[in-house]
C-alpha positions, 0 to 999 in steps of 0.5 A: 500500499502506497501513500496514495492509497493510504490517503484514499482510505481515509475518505470514507472515515472523513465522510462518516465523521462529517455526517455524524457531526451534521446529523447528531445536532439535528437529531438532538434538536428534533428530539428536544422539539418533540419532547417539548411538544409532547410528541414521540416521533423524531424526523431527521433528514427524512429518517423517522424515529418514533419512541417514547424514550427520546433521551434513550434514542439520543443516547444510542445514536451517540454511542453507535457513532463513537463505537464505529468511529473511535476503532477506526481512529485507533487503527489509523494511529497504529503503525502499518508498514507500506514498503520494504526494500534491500540493496547492496549500494542501491542495487537489488537483484539476484546477483548485484555483486561478484567480489574477488578478495582475501577472506574473511570479508564483509558485505553490507546490505542496506535496507529501508522500512516505510510505514504510516502511524506510530508504533514499533516494527519488528524485522529480521534478516534471512541469509542463505548460502548456495543457489538452493539455499543450502544453509539458512541463517535467521538474525535475531529479531530486532525493532524500530520505532516509528513516531512521525518518521516515515522511513527507517534504514536498517543494515545487515553485515554479512561476513564471509569466513571462508579462507577459499572458494566461491560462495553465492549468498542471498539476503532477505530483509523480513517484517514479522510485525505488524503482519508479514512482509518481505523483500525479494532475495539480494544475491551476491557472489564472493570468490575467497582467494588467499593470493589476492592482494587486498585493496591498497590503503586509501583506495575505495573497496567495491560498492558497499563492501568492507575489506578484511580488517575494515 
């Protein structure tokens, strides 16, 4: 759900609140007038309510309106995740990086969580090694609080510990609460080669990767 669709969701609520605010004073005025005249029939916008208990009718209308509106307002204030993304140096896809380097080495992935409302969002990263996801690792659950801000940035540092060999990794950013939402897998390949020289001092490493000891 994007911001535009979320805004459209508010329209029925706004319309109901407007009608309720207009209808209630008219109904109260009609009840007061009929009670003063000694009649029991109330007419508001063509809707006729006939009861000897005018005060009860007024109370029921007010309570009914509050029962309908208050949960909707509360639901709007609760945080809702509208988008989640994960990338390496702004790139996303099944193989965004191929790195020939001495190992251990660290690849940093940057995620963004977009939400509306206020509250806490719980997330974790799910990493796997191999094209078939032979080894899967789930990071401990972490949280980020939303209180007015719409987007939060989270990071995952994947350490490749093997001394030599070529390894394909995928990483997924998953929202576990509220609801369940996750990104498409972001994949990268690291070729661990002890004969490869580390990047010279002061020379930038490949996008969003950390050279050994960095």
